[in-house]
C-alpha positions, -999 to +999 in steps of 0.1 A: +263+450+521+254+442+557+239+468+581+272+468+600+291+475+568+267+502+559+271+519+593+309+518+591+309+531+555+287+560+566+311+570+593+339+573+568+318+586+539+327+623+541+365+620+546+393+600+532+408+595+566+395+601+602+415+611+632+408+594+665+421+606+698+440+577+714+423+574+749+413+609+741+438+637+736+462+618+758+493+638+751+478+667+769+453+653+793+451+621+815+443+592+792+408+577+793+393+605+813+365+630+804+390+659+801+409+639+775+378+630+755+364+666+757+398+680+747+399+657+717+365+671+705+377+707+710+409+700+690+388+688+661+392+650+663+366+629+644+365+604+672+381+588+702+394+554+711+388+541+746+393+510+767+364+495+786+364+470+815+336+454+836+339+463+873+333+438+900+297+451+904+289+451+867+296+486+856+315+496+825+346+517+834+372+533+812+407+523+821+436+511+798+455+487+820+440+457+837+451+473+870+447+509+882+483+511+894+498+532+865+471+558+861+456+564+895+467+568+931+455+533+939+464+497+933+445+466+923+428+448+894+400+468+877+377+438+874+380+430+911+370+466+922+336+480+926+325+512+908+326+530+942+362+519+948+372+530+913+355+563+916+373+570+948+406+571+930+424+601+916+429+594+879+445+628+869+473+638+892+498+613+876+496+634+845+498+668+860+487+684+893+462+705+874+442+674+868+440+664+905+407+649+914+398+637+879+379+604+882+377+572+862+347+576+839+320+551+831+310+544+795+277+561+803+295+593+812+316+592+780+286+585+758+267+613+775+295+638+773+308+633+737+288+606+721+269+629+698+300+649+689+325+621+683+326+586+668+338+562+695+360+532+691+351+510+721+379+486+728+367+457+750+395+447+774+394+409+778+420+383+782+398+353+788+383+326+766+352+329+788+330+360+791+324+380+822+294+395+806+311+426+794+299+422+758+262+422+768+268+453+790+284+471+760+255+462+738+230+475+764+248+508+767+250+513+729+213+507+727+205+529+758+224+559+743+213+552+707+250+549+695+246+522+669+256+546+641+285+562+661+305+533+674+330+507+663+337+479+688+372+463+688+394+440+708+427+422+708+407+392+719+388+378+689+365+358+711+353+390+727+344+406+694+328+374+682+307+373+713+297+410+707+289+402+671+265+374+681+247+398+704+247+428+681+253+419+645+243+453+631+271+472+647+306+472+631+335+454+648+373+456+644+401+432+651+431+447+668+465+432+659+501+437+670+534+422+662+534+401+694+498+387+689+501+349+691+496+329+660+467+310+675+448+343+679+455+352+643+441+318+633+409+324+653+405+358+636+407+343+601+374+326+607+357+358+618+336+383+599+346+418+608+345+452+591+378+468+602+413+457+610+435+477+634+472+469+629+501+486+647+512+515+625+548+502+619+536+469+605+516+486+577+528+486+541+512+484+507+507+447+509+488+449+542+465+476+527+459+457+495+450+425+514+426+444+537+409+460+508+406+427+490+389+413+521+366+443+524+382+456+557+387+493+565+421+499+581+425+520+612+459+521+628+475+529+662+493+549+676+506+575+651+522+607+665+546+615+637+531+638+611+551+624+582+541+589+591+505+599+593+505+614+558+523+583+544+497+560+560+469+581+545+485+579+511+488+541+514+450+539+521+446+538+559+412+552+567+415+559+605+445+572+624+446+568+662+469+593+678+478+609+712+480+643+695+449+648+673+456+684+666+491+677+653+479+649+630+449+669+618+472+698+608+496+674+590+468+658+570+454+692+560+487+703+545 
């Protein structure tokens, strides 16, 4: 068993299934912000899933979309904006006026705030065949905050996780899949070595789980907000459930 496999197995060792807050507790707080991550911890989540981009000046910032239009009071492409420009935006008011003034966090801030309380699924946002250097920056932050035993790095872009793997082979990686992922991407992923697979929840059945187990992959799935579906997925053998409502899913799994 590789070091990356050992690290991922240790994360799941004490529970049959872990609950991850999807972009934090995003049903109740603005997604991908410190209030959302801190609330996920307060609600009892085992971990959080977040989305990381490289800013124009080489900082790692937490935003879901490739633009800031939907979740801030600004407009523009994340990768073309500096950290100062991104920090000037209000990333909370769109959710509720009570979150006015909440800012886009950096990965440093998230690791510092909840890194020792939660496991963190770091999703690298990348659409390019070429790197902008984001993988090396993620490696550097994991080392800086000593998070090697507390992170899983994933992406829809198999080239991004392959680049990360080359730089940091001892940290587990996961391949994100969705029904609309092009066949060529699936073919690239077949030649990868990874520890976890993250399929969309509606695409999971017994065959998917059995195939993953045969290949030695832990299955984490997104985004599950229905309690009955969560318990069914657990019973099928899913090991990680990513949800907007960690408290609801935790309660469902406890029954």
